[in-house]
N, C-alpha and C positions, 0 to 999 in steps of 0.2 A: 504493500499499499504506499509505503514511504517512497519507493522508487517511482510509483505512478505520479505522486505529486511533484517529485523532483523533476520528472521528464516533462510535466505540464508546465511548470514554472520556466524551465529552459526553453521550451517551445514557444511560450507566450512572449518571452523576452526577445527572441528572434523575430517573432511576428510584429511586435510593437516598435522595434528599432527602425525599420524602414518608414513606418507611418510617422514617427516623430521627426525623422530627417526630412521627409517630404513636406511636413507642416512647417518646419523652420525655413525650408527653401522657397516656400510659397509667398514670399514677400513681393511687394511692388517693385518692378524694375526701376532703377534710377536713370534719368535722362540728363545729359549735359546740355547746357545752353551758353550762348554767347550773345551779347548786346554791344553794338557800337553806334554811337550817335554824337550829335552836337547839340549844344544848348546856348541860349543867350543868358548871361549871367550878370547880375548886379552886385556890387561889393560895397560894404560899408565897414570902416574901421573905427574902433572906439577904445578908449582907455580912460582911467580915472582923471588923468591930468592933461588929456589932449584938448586942444583948442576946438571949441564947438563950431566956430566959424569955418574951420578947415576940414571938418568931418563931412565930406561930400561923397556922393555915390559915384563909383565908377562902373561903366557899362562895357562889357566885352564878350567875346565868344569863348567857349570852352569845349573840351572833348571829354566825353563820358563813355566808359567801358565797363561792362559787367561780365563775369563768367562764373559758372558753378554747376550745381547739379540739383535735380528735384528730389526731394525726400518723399513727397506724395503728390497727389493732384492739386494740392493747395499751397504747399510750402517749398520754397527754393532756398538753398543756402549757397554762399559763394563769396566772391570778393568784388569790390568796386573801386574804380580808379577815375578820378576827376582831375583833369589838367586845366588850370586857369592861368591865363597870361594877359596882363593888361599894361597900359601905358598911361602915365599921368600927363598933365599939360606940360610939365617940365621934361618930358620924354624919359622919365624914369621907368624902367621896365620892372614890373612886379610879377613874380611867378609863384604859384602855389599848387602843389601836387597832393591830392588827398589819396591815401592808400588805406582801404578799410575793409573789414569783414562785414557781410550784410546777410539779413534774413528778409525774404519777400513772401508776403501772404496774400492769397486770393480768397476773399470771403465766399464767392460763388464759383463753383467748378465750371459752370457753363457760361460765365461772363468773363470779360477781360479786365475788370477792375482789379487793381493791386495796390497795396501799401508796402513800404520797405523801410526798415531801420538799419542803420549802419554805424559802426564805431571803429576808430583806428587812429592814424596819424596824418598830420598835414605837414608837408615840408615847405617852408617859407623861404623865399629868396628875394632880397631887396625890398622888403615891406617898408613903406614910407609912412612915418608918423611925424606929426607936427606938434611940438610942445613949446609953448611960450614964444612962438614965432620961429623956432629953430627946427629944421627937419632932420630926421635921422633914418638911415637905412638899416633894416634888420634882417638877419639871416638866422633862422631858428626852426625848431620842431615844435609841434603843438598837438595837444589832444584834440581829436575831431570827432564829431558826431553828425549824423545826417538823418533826415526824415524826408521820404518821397512818396508820391502817389501818382497814379496814372492809369492808362488803359492800353492793353495789348490787343492788336488786331491780327488775326491769322490770315495770311494769303494762301497758304497751303499747310500740309501737315508739318513741315519742318521750317517754314519761313514765315515771317510776319514783320510788323513794325509796331512801335509803341510811342505814345505821347506821354511825357513825364514832366512833373513839376517837383522841385525839391528845395530844401533849405539845408545848407551845411554851415556848421559853426566850428571855427578854429579857436581854441582857448590857449593862447600863448603864455598866460599867467603874468608874473612879474619879470620884466626884462631889465637887465643891468646894462646901462649905457656908460659912456666914458665919465660923465659927470652927474648922472642922476639914475634913479630907478623908476621905471614906468610900471605902474600897477594895473592889474586886471586888463591886460591887452586882449581884445577880442576882434575876431573877423567874422562877418556874416556874409554869406553868399546865397543869393536866391537865383534859381535857375529854371528855365522853362525851355523845352526842346523836344526832339524826336530821335528815335534810333531804330536800327535794323535788328531784328531778333532772329537768331538761328537756334533751333532745338533739335 
């Protein structure tokens, strides 16, 4: 009788092993995606001691790229890159590169609307600040966060395009200059544009 139960347990374990393996492999397949587009971007710089009359908006073009994979039908994870280059009236070239991780969520599986949150770093080159009438160029790294929303349109199974609006914030914090410390330096970037989507 004991041999019967031992044989039954061994047989059951062999029969259940393939079923468990097949259940684990029955996950949704992941799909890679790539987005490349352009946006129109407005920039506003601010800090605690900056001159209010010199805090004006700069308007420029920028390049946006996203790449990653789909976790399921509603959630994508990946990386985001935003390249912004502008020129002041004094022909000073300001360049900011955002490199961030992102999560994109689609509330409705059958609709193209999406929202996206991102966080990472902004690499700042020749950022111009005016303090007490004196201008200073800054080269630094900054903590960056972003919030985006838009709509994706499918032209075919693997190709489409999207319209997107976003705000990115670069928090440079306190910056040490040659003769002073600038406190709470921030950069705000508002963008609106479109991109090509490949899935």
